[in-house]
C-alpha angles and dihedrals in degrees: 000000000000116000117268115222121182126179133189134175114228128199094230135088116273093239092056091050092045089054089063100033094052095044102082092190086070095055094099087059093065108012105078096197094052114089098169134021124171119179122198112237100026120232131051115353118266132176106290097026108147118210128203111201135183114192140162120221124169092354093304125111115227127192111202134181115205138187127210105225104174135025131181097184114240091007121051145357130186126202142176134194120250097185132020119017116027098240144132135180150141142242118215132184121192122191115232132188120278096037094294132124141196120231121201123189119193123192131183115186126181112196115208133199116349091353088072087070088057095053095103090055096037097056096059089046091052092047091050091047094051091049091049091048093050090052091050090049088052092050091049096047106025133309133307124247123196111268136168108276120205126195 
């Protein structure tokens, strides 16, 4: 499946948004499909942080274990799953003028087995979910501004 990349400008300082985006324990506050998220160790993500996630997509419950592989503190983190869905992605915050920032979420999912047949339906659901999550993040940390959105 082609990568999904969604971007949104938020009327909040980058460091305030990073404090939410990089604290996986806060994911259920802004990621609608996530019912549980437990990072080890707790706190802001660092290289080696392991995440335990329970989420529901398309009526199915998924339990995923993730690993944070890269962190540029205050700016970007990259992750991949080690158990559950075959996925990887990143979360990036860029500081803009006027106390605003731009958040970009990137997601790569590789469906396997029968789930490959669902790829044409899965992609639009994931795009919609990322857009909704970014709006929720904006509501939690500031306010959203129109930005170019890429999928």
